[in-house]
N, C-alpha and C positions, 0 to 999 in steps of 0.2 A: 776643576772646571775646564771646559774645552771651549775655545773660540773657533768657530768655523768662519773662515774669511774667504770672500770671493770678489773682492774689490778689483778695480781696474788698475790700481797702482800697488807698488810693493808695500807690505806691512812694515811700518816704521815705529810702532809703539812698543815700549818695553813690555815684556811678558810677566813682569812682577806686578802684582795687584797694587801694592803700596805706591808704586811709581805713578799711578793714575791720579794721585791726590797731591795737591800743593798746599800743605798745611804747615803751621809753625812747628818747629822742632819739638816743642813740649807735647804736642799732640801725636807725633809720629808713632810713638809706642802703642797707641790705641788702635792703629790701623793694622789689620791682619796683613802679614807679609808672606805671601805664597806666590808661586808661579802658576800661571794657567797654561794649559797646553794649547798651542796655536796650530790649527790645521788649515794651512793655506792651500786651497784647491788648485791654484794656478801652478803649484809645484808638483802636483800628482799627475802622472801620465794617465790618459784616458783608460788604458787597458788595466790599470791598477784600481780603478773605481769599480767596485763590485758590490754585490749584495742582492737583496730582493729587488725586483724591477722598479718598484715605486721609489725606493731609496736611490737607486742608480739614476733614474730619471731626474730626481731632484738634484742630486750632486752634479750630474753632467750639465743640467740647465744652469745651475748657479756658476759652475766653472766657466761656461762659455758666454753667458748673458751679455757681458760687456766687451767681449772680444770681437774682432772683425770676422773670425771664422764661424760665428754663430749661424750664419746663413747656410753654411755647408754642414754644420753639425746638427741642426734642427731636425731634418728628416731622420737621421740616425737615432736621435733622442726619442722622437715620436714613435718610431718603430718598436721601441722597447715596451710600449703599451700593449703590444700583442702578447707579451710574456706575463702580464699581470694576471694572477690567478682569480682574483675576485672581480669577475666581469661586470657585476652590478655597479661597482664604483668607478670603473674606467672613465666613463663620460664625465663624472664630477671632477676627477683628477685632471682630465684633459682640459676642461673649462678653466679650472684653477691655473693650470700651467700656461695656457694660451693667454689668459688675462694678465698674468705676471709678465710673460714675454712681451705681449703687446704694449704694456705700459713701461717696461724697463729696458728693452733692447733697443739701443740707439742705432745699431747697425742693421736693423731689419725694417722693411716696409710691410704694410698690410698685405701687399701682393706676395712678398717673400713668404710670409706666414701661410697664406692660402696655398701657395705652391708646395710648401713643405708638408702641409696636411694632406694635400692630394697625392703627393709622392708616397707618404707613409701609410695611407689608408685607401682601400678600394673605393669607399664612398666619401672621399675627401670633401667634395662640394657640398654634399648633404650635411656632413658633420659641421663644416664652417657655417652653414646657414643656421643650424641649430645652436651653435655656440654664439653666433651673432644675436639670435633671439634672446638667449640668456643674458647677454651683455645689455641689450636694450631693456629687458625686464628689470635688471638691477639698477640701471640708470634711471628708469622711471620711478622705481621704489625710492631711490636716494633723493630724487627731485621732489617727490611727494613729502618725504620726511623733512627735507629742508624747508619746504613751503609751510608745513605745519609749525615748525619751530619759529619761522619768521612771523607767522600769524600770531603765535603765542607771545612773542616778544613785543609785537605791536599792541596787543591787548594789555599786556603788563604796563607798557609805557602810557597807555591811555587810562590806567588806574583801575581796570576791571579786577575785581577780587579773584584771588588764586582759586578759591573753591568753585567759583562759577566756570572759570577756564578749565579746571580739571573735569567738571561734569560734562562739558561739551567737547573737549578735545580727545578724551580717551586716555590721557596721561594722569598720573596721580599728582596730588598737590605737592608731594615730596619731590617728584621729578621736576615739576615746574619751578619749585623754589630753588633747586640745585642749578637750574638753567639761569 
């Protein structure tokens, strides 16, 4: 097994699987004892990160996401999208990456992301507008879904039978019972 680590602090956990468990000594022999391979991205120089462009984009993003240099590295990472061979999926990858960066990078502002997109792409402003539309769509969908489940919970609390809730909500009785 391989652990890909990209945290902001140094990895301090033993790389023996059995060390992850605190069990009585009588049970220790039942826990597999092997080492996992630790791949700490912070220790790999950028020039050594290689591979297909999508993999390189992912690894570079993970490596720098929590670092102060992410603002300087982001345009370089985004420019790698120009090397992606499957042009049909570039936009989806870009939306996923910018969503991750927007929610995880503490050292980046919204303006920093917009500037990086503009620097990396000729139509940066247009791309950011389209990405923002996708984010809004997802937010609306999540809100609608959350609202449906809140309504179902209220109906269950009021004692409405599950089969009637299922008929009107579009969810199966099994899904409602699990909730």
